C-alpha angles and dihedrals in degrees: 000000000000106000140015120243108256109252142149117228127196109245112279097188090140090062094060092041090053093048091046091053091052092050093046093048089053088058093240096136094057114114119254101213095164092051094050094043090055093043095049095046094045094047094049091046090052090047091052091044091055090057090049088055088048091056092045095051094050122182100358137127086233083079089081087075088052089051092053092046091049089053090056092048092047089055090053089051088051090053090056089050088052091053091049090051089058093047091244094138104046130013094231123075097224097058091046090049091054090054091045094049092049094049091044090052092051092054099036096248130132105239092194094052092048094048092054093047095044094048090055088052092052091049093051110021113190092353109155094221106025108037109091089201088069092051101084116138096211095053139049118213097180133036088244091057091048091054091058095055119107136188117345092357090057091052090049091051089054092059100024095128089063093042097045100092095038089052090054088066085073096044093092092056090045091054091049093049094047089050094050093046093049095047097044093048091051096244093126116085093228095032096143093055091042092051088062094043094049093044091051091047098051096039092048094044097048093042092052094047098046095040095050099035134050113255095258094045089047092054092049090046091055092046092052094043096048094038096052091043091052093049092047093048092046093046089051096054104030099072092056101076112350110112092019122113115294121217133216134188088275092069122087112187128160117244095264096052095040091057098040099043094051097045135077129202123215117213127197111120136261096327091058090047089055098040094050096038093238091302088118086078088063096149094053091042092054093047093047108020094172094053109119112254097243090056095057093082091056092046094052099080091044093053095041093050091048092052093047091052090055098041094248113151109246113192126203136145142155123293099255092044089052090058088048090056090050094050094043090052093049091047092050092050090052094048097089090052092050090049095048118104113265 
């Protein structure tokens, strides 16, 4: 599916209120301090341990395994920052921001930049004009976007399904650059603090890598680390909305339907929950963004049953199939460009 049929619904505010009451009565909005304390401590300990292994191995090509492992851990740190940004850990904004800033600093991301961008996405998921996650120069998510591409970007849009995963290798660098640009132009709310955090991160990271490793090994280490991190981050977020209906200003959905119809869940058990940081419960997350991550699994049958009773399409599939939907959608969007006269 590439777009939703334009329609105007009467307001169904009572539907969301009813669902919200059921979720609240089940205790699913209560904070899980013990869970997050254990998760934060364990993830940071593993992160620190990976750097200890890095120092122990020294100048060796075995460090490429360390680089890949660090990429996996950095993604898990990013997931915790995501949860903090949605106030899933603490009720107050300040405590969550501290957690988010620390985890952003560890991974070299601007927490403030990401929060602003991600909040706009949640307010307008898959909206052709207002969702920043659909505003990516190298890709076209609608036929209309494809028609606006010129030059190299137009060629890339033609074959974007084939280029999607290779492009994710650069996503880590893109996230770093967007963070630096936002912080140094003052667009981030805590840009002064984040300047220090990002400077410490990059100076410490590059110093460690180039002091311990030979120049060539260091360059390859960075390429593997940033490439795997970019692919992991992209593969965690891409299945959630890509290939789902896109909205325009002509659509008028209530909050419940706007969030459910544009989102896709990914099922697969506890290992998928861990690997995707709870983002596989995208429908529940969009309906209740401040719900603690470990509660999303329990909320899923409540939300699905509620949607089925009211005839609201509820989409979910396996992990590999979700990537198939993404690639099929990108290929379909590029079809008019491939068919156009050269």
